[in-house]
N, CA, C and O atoms as a MOPAC input file, in Angstrom:
PM7 MOZYME 1SCF
protein

 N    106.69500 1   121.18400 1    98.99100 1
 C    106.56400 1   120.63700 1   100.21400 1
 C    106.80600 1   119.16000 1    99.76000 1
 O    107.79400 1   118.60200 1   100.23800 1
 N    106.04200 1   118.49300 1    98.92100 1
 C    105.96700 1   117.18500 1    98.72000 1
 C    107.46600 1   116.67300 1    98.31300 1
 O    108.02100 1   115.64600 1    98.70300 1
 N    107.99500 1   117.72900 1    97.37000 1
 C    109.31200 1   117.25400 1    96.77300 1
 C    110.18800 1   117.02500 1    97.89400 1
 O    110.89100 1   116.01600 1    97.95000 1
 N    110.18200 1   117.91700 1    98.79300 1
 C    111.38600 1   117.89200 1   100.08700 1
 C    111.19600 1   116.57800 1   100.69400 1
 O    112.13000 1   115.79600 1   100.87200 1
 N    109.79700 1   116.30100 1   101.05800 1
 C    109.49100 1   115.23100 1   101.67800 1
 C    109.99000 1   113.90600 1   101.05100 1
 O    110.55800 1   113.02000 1   101.68900 1
 N    109.71900 1   113.87500 1    99.75800 1
 C    110.01800 1   112.66100 1    98.83000 1
 C    111.51500 1   112.48800 1    98.81600 1
 O    112.03200 1   111.37100 1    98.80900 1
 N    112.19100 1   113.59300 1    98.81100 1
 C    113.86700 1   113.50700 1    98.73800 1
 C    114.23800 1   112.89000 1    99.97900 1
 O    115.12900 1   112.04800 1    99.86600 1
 N    113.70600 1   113.12200 1   101.35200 1
 C    114.02500 1   112.54600 1   102.46600 1
 C    113.50500 1   111.30800 1   102.78400 1
 O    113.67400 1   110.73600 1   103.86100 1
 N    112.78000 1   110.83800 1   101.70600 1
 C    112.18500 1   109.37200 1   101.90900 1
 C    111.11800 1   109.50900 1   102.88400 1
 O    110.94300 1   108.56400 1   103.65300 1
 N    110.22100 1   110.75200 1   102.99600 1
 C    109.14400 1   110.56900 1   103.95800 1
 C    107.85400 1   110.97400 1   102.81000 1
 O    107.89300 1   111.48500 1   101.69000 1
 N    106.78200 1   110.50800 1   103.62700 1
 C    105.55300 1   110.88000 1   102.92300 1
 C    104.59900 1   111.69100 1   103.61600 1
 O    104.70100 1   111.67800 1   104.84200 1
 N    103.59600 1   112.47000 1   103.05700 1
 C    102.74100 1   113.36000 1   103.42800 1
 C    101.54200 1   112.62500 1   103.90400 1
 O    100.73900 1   112.27100 1   103.04100 1
 N    101.28000 1   112.32100 1   105.23800 1
 C    100.16700 1   111.62000 1   105.67200 1
 C     99.00500 1   112.44200 1   105.93900 1
 O     99.19400 1   113.55400 1   106.43200 1
 N     97.80600 1   112.04200 1   105.67700 1
 C     96.65500 1   112.80600 1   105.95400 1
 C     95.64900 1   111.68400 1   106.77800 1
 O     95.58200 1   110.54100 1   106.32700 1
 N     94.96300 1   112.01300 1   107.85900 1
 C     93.98000 1   111.20100 1   108.36400 1
 C     92.75700 1   111.09700 1   107.46200 1
 O     92.37000 1   111.98000 1   106.69600 1
 N     92.15300 1   109.80300 1   107.67000 1
 C     90.98200 1   109.65500 1   106.88900 1
 C     89.95900 1   110.74200 1   107.48000 1
 O     89.99100 1   111.25700 1   108.59700 1
 N     89.08900 1   110.94500 1   106.48800 1
 C     87.93700 1   112.26500 1   106.61400 1
 C     86.91300 1   111.50300 1   107.46500 1
 O     86.79300 1   110.27800 1   107.44900 1
 N     86.22800 1   112.30000 1   108.16600 1
 C     85.13600 1   112.00700 1   109.08800 1
 C     83.81700 1   112.57800 1   108.32300 1
 O     83.73500 1   113.69000 1   107.80100 1
 N     82.86700 1   111.64700 1   108.36700 1
 C     81.71600 1   111.86700 1   107.67800 1
 C     80.87200 1   112.91600 1   108.64600 1
 O     80.64500 1   112.68700 1   109.83400 1
 N     80.46800 1   114.04100 1   107.97500 1
 C     79.84700 1   115.17000 1   108.85800 1
 C     78.58200 1   114.56500 1   109.73700 1
 O     78.40000 1   114.98900 1   110.87800 1
 N     77.75300 1   113.60300 1   109.19000 1
 C     76.56100 1   113.11800 1   109.75900 1
 C     77.03400 1   111.95700 1   110.98000 1
 O     76.23200 1   111.48900 1   111.78800 1
 N     78.25100 1   111.66400 1   110.93800 1
 C     78.69500 1   110.63900 1   111.84400 1
 C     78.18400 1   110.86800 1   113.42300 1
 O     78.09600 1   112.01600 1   113.85900 1
 N     77.89800 1   109.86800 1   114.14000 1
 C     77.31200 1   110.15300 1   115.49700 1
 C     78.18700 1   109.22700 1   116.30100 1
 O     78.15400 1   108.00000 1   116.21700 1
 N     78.97800 1   109.93500 1   117.09200 1
 C     80.16500 1   109.11700 1   117.95700 1
 C     79.46200 1   108.37500 1   118.78800 1
 O     79.62200 1   107.15500 1   118.77400 1
 N     78.51600 1   109.00700 1   119.70400 1
 C     77.66200 1   108.02300 1   120.69400 1
 C     76.94100 1   106.84200 1   120.18600 1
 O     76.79800 1   105.84900 1   120.90000 1
 N     76.55500 1   106.89400 1   119.17600 1
 C     75.84800 1   105.83600 1   118.29100 1
 C     76.69100 1   104.87900 1   117.87600 1
 O     76.30000 1   103.71200 1   117.91400 1
 N     77.77200 1   105.13200 1   117.48500 1
 C     78.97800 1   104.26200 1   117.02800 1
 C     79.30000 1   103.52900 1   118.19300 1
 O     79.10600 1   102.31400 1   118.22200 1
 N     79.85300 1   104.24700 1   119.32000 1
 C     80.34100 1   103.47800 1   120.56100 1
 C     79.15100 1   102.45100 1   121.00900 1
 O     79.39400 1   101.27600 1   121.28700 1
 N     77.84200 1   103.01400 1   121.05000 1
 C     76.86700 1   101.93700 1   121.48600 1
 C     76.78000 1   100.76900 1   120.52100 1
 O     76.41000 1    99.68300 1   120.96700 1
 N     77.04800 1   100.88000 1   119.40400 1
 C     77.09100 1    99.72800 1   118.54000 1
 C     78.00300 1    98.99000 1   118.58300 1
 O     77.72700 1    97.81700 1   118.32900 1
 N     79.40400 1    99.30900 1   118.89900 1
 C     80.39100 1    98.58500 1   119.36000 1
 C     80.32100 1    97.69000 1   120.38300 1
 O     80.90900 1    96.60900 1   120.35000 1
 N     79.51700 1    98.13000 1   121.46500 1
 C     79.15400 1    97.49100 1   122.69100 1
 C     78.16700 1    96.46500 1   122.65200 1
 O     78.27700 1    95.41500 1   123.28500 1
 N     77.18400 1    96.76000 1   121.90100 1
 C     75.97100 1    95.70700 1   121.58300 1
 C     76.26400 1    94.92400 1   120.54900 1
 O     75.57500 1    93.90400 1   120.52400 1
 N     77.03700 1    95.03100 1   119.68500 1
 C     77.33700 1    94.16400 1   118.37000 1
 C     77.85200 1    92.87800 1   118.89300 1
 O     78.71400 1    92.88500 1   119.77100 1
 N     77.31100 1    91.61700 1   118.33900 1
 C     78.06400 1    90.40100 1   118.56900 1
 C     79.39600 1    90.25500 1   118.16000 1
 O     79.80200 1    90.77300 1   117.12000 1
 N     80.23900 1    89.46000 1   119.04400 1
 C     81.60300 1    89.47900 1   118.54400 1
 C     81.71400 1    88.51400 1   117.27700 1
 O     80.78500 1    87.81200 1   116.87800 1
 N     82.86800 1    88.57500 1   116.75300 1
 C     83.14500 1    87.96000 1   115.48200 1
 C     83.16100 1    86.24800 1   115.96200 1
 O     83.57500 1    85.85000 1   117.05100 1
 N     82.61400 1    85.39600 1   114.88000 1
 C     82.61100 1    84.04100 1   115.19600 1
 C     84.03400 1    83.55900 1   115.27400 1
 O     85.02500 1    83.93600 1   114.64800 1
 N     83.88000 1    82.55600 1   116.27300 1
 C     85.39000 1    81.84000 1   116.40400 1
 C     85.70600 1    81.11700 1   115.24900 1
 O     84.90500 1    80.52200 1   114.52900 1
 N     87.21400 1    81.22200 1   115.07900 1
 C     87.53700 1    80.55600 1   113.75800 1
 C     87.20500 1    78.96200 1   113.87200 1
 O     87.27300 1    78.34900 1   114.93800 1
 N     86.84800 1    78.39600 1   112.66400 1
 C     86.61000 1    76.99500 1   112.44900 1
 C     87.70700 1    76.22000 1   112.61700 1
 O     88.79200 1    76.75100 1   112.37900 1
 N     87.68300 1    74.99200 1   113.00100 1
 C     88.69300 1    74.04400 1   113.20500 1
 C     89.00300 1    73.55200 1   111.75400 1
 O     88.07500 1    73.42000 1   110.95700 1
 N     90.32800 1    73.27100 1   111.39000 1
 C     90.62800 1    72.63100 1   109.98900 1
 C     90.09200 1    71.33800 1   110.13800 1
 O     89.97500 1    70.83700 1   111.25600 1
 N     89.73000 1    70.71100 1   109.02800 1
 C     89.32800 1    69.49000 1   108.93600 1
 C     90.35200 1    68.50600 1   108.64400 1
 O     90.38500 1    67.39200 1   109.16600 1
 N     91.23400 1    68.96800 1   107.74800 1
 C     92.41400 1    68.14400 1   107.33600 1
 C     93.57900 1    68.76700 1   107.93800 1
 O     93.62000 1    69.97900 1   108.14700 1
 N     94.65300 1    67.86800 1   108.26000 1
 C     95.98400 1    68.39800 1   108.82700 1
 C     96.64500 1    68.97400 1   107.81700 1
 O     96.51600 1    68.56800 1   106.66200 1
 N     97.35900 1    69.89800 1   108.11900 1
 C     98.31800 1    71.00100 1   107.46000 1
 C     99.63000 1    69.88600 1   107.10200 1
 O    100.23100 1    69.27000 1   107.98200 1
 N     99.91300 1    69.78000 1   105.69400 1
 C    101.25700 1    69.15300 1   105.42600 1
 C    102.41400 1    70.15500 1   105.54000 1
 O    102.30700 1    71.35200 1   105.27100 1
 N    103.50100 1    69.56400 1   105.95500 1
 C    104.75900 1    70.49700 1   105.94200 1
 C    105.11800 1    70.99200 1   104.35400 1
 O    105.03100 1    70.26000 1   103.36800 1
 N    105.41500 1    71.98900 1   104.35300 1
 C    105.98000 1    72.77000 1   103.05900 1
 C    106.81000 1    71.80700 1   102.28900 1
 O    106.57100 1    71.59300 1   101.10000 1
 N    107.75100 1    71.23600 1   102.91100 1
 C    108.80200 1    70.46300 1   102.06600 1
 C    107.91700 1    69.19800 1   101.77900 1
 O    108.41100 1    68.56700 1   100.84400 1
 N    107.06700 1    68.76500 1   102.14300 1
 C    106.10200 1    67.69400 1   101.62900 1
 C    105.29900 1    67.97300 1   100.66900 1
 O    104.48600 1    67.10500 1   100.35400 1
 N    105.30700 1    69.09800 1   100.03400 1
 C    104.14500 1    69.31800 1    99.12000 1
 C    104.65000 1    68.80800 1    97.90200 1
 O    105.84100 1    68.50400 1    97.83700 1
 N    103.79600 1    68.65400 1    96.79200 1
 C    103.97100 1    67.98700 1    95.56500 1
 C    103.73100 1    66.59500 1    95.65100 1
 O    103.30900 1    66.03600 1    96.66400 1
 N    104.06300 1    65.91700 1    94.34500 1
 C    104.04900 1    64.65400 1    94.13700 1
 C    105.17100 1    63.91300 1    94.58300 1
 O    106.22300 1    64.54700 1    94.66800 1
 N    105.18300 1    62.62900 1    94.90800 1
 C    106.17400 1    61.79200 1    95.59100 1
 C    107.01100 1    61.39100 1    94.32600 1
 O    106.42100 1    61.10200 1    93.28500 1
 N    108.38800 1    61.37000 1    94.40600 1
 C    109.12100 1    60.77300 1    93.37300 1
 C    109.66700 1    59.46200 1    93.59700 1
 O    109.79600 1    59.03600 1    94.74500 1
 N    109.97900 1    58.82800 1    92.64200 1
 C    110.33400 1    57.43000 1    92.48300 1
 C    111.91800 1    57.29500 1    93.02800 1
 O    112.74500 1    58.11000 1    92.61900 1
 N    112.24500 1    56.40800 1    93.81400 1
 C    113.68500 1    56.05900 1    94.27500 1
 C    114.62000 1    55.97700 1    93.01300 1
 O    114.16500 1    55.67100 1    91.91100 1
 N    115.82300 1    56.23800 1    93.20200 1
 C    116.69700 1    56.21100 1    92.13100 1
 C    117.02800 1    54.81400 1    91.65100 1
 O    117.59900 1    54.64100 1    90.57400 1
 N    116.64300 1    53.73900 1    92.50600 1
 C    116.91200 1    52.43700 1    92.21000 1
 C    115.71700 1    51.94800 1    91.18100 1
 O    115.85300 1    50.99000 1    90.42100 1
 N    114.65400 1    52.66800 1    91.26500 1
 C    113.56800 1    52.26300 1    90.27400 1
 C    113.83600 1    52.67800 1    88.78400 1
 O    113.20900 1    52.12400 1    87.88100 1
 N    114.80100 1    53.68800 1    88.51600 1
 C    114.96700 1    54.16400 1    87.27400 1
 C    116.12900 1    53.30800 1    86.45400 1
 O    116.31300 1    53.45200 1    85.24500 1
 N    116.87000 1    52.41700 1    87.27200 1
 C    118.09300 1    51.84800 1    86.67700 1
 C    117.61500 1    50.77200 1    85.78500 1
 O    116.60500 1    50.15100 1    86.11700 1
 N    118.13500 1    50.53200 1    84.86300 1
 C    117.68000 1    49.33100 1    83.84900 1
 C    118.50200 1    47.98900 1    84.48800 1
 O    119.66100 1    48.02200 1    84.89900 1
 N    117.71900 1    46.94500 1    84.47200 1
 C    118.13600 1    45.61200 1    85.02800 1
 C    119.34200 1    45.26100 1    84.29400 1
 O    119.92400 1    44.20300 1    84.53400 1

């Protein structure tokens, strides 16, 4: 079976196993009473544009001999 699926560029997916002692009502209660995730912190330094990364280069006129 796996070979046929592989030839068709498909895969055999299986769901994650559920623990036998899992308590669904307790999990739902925890989701409702747990605190929300903290809000994202603000950046302290502004982001630079990707094309401005790296060190600055000297202008071409600075390389010419007098």
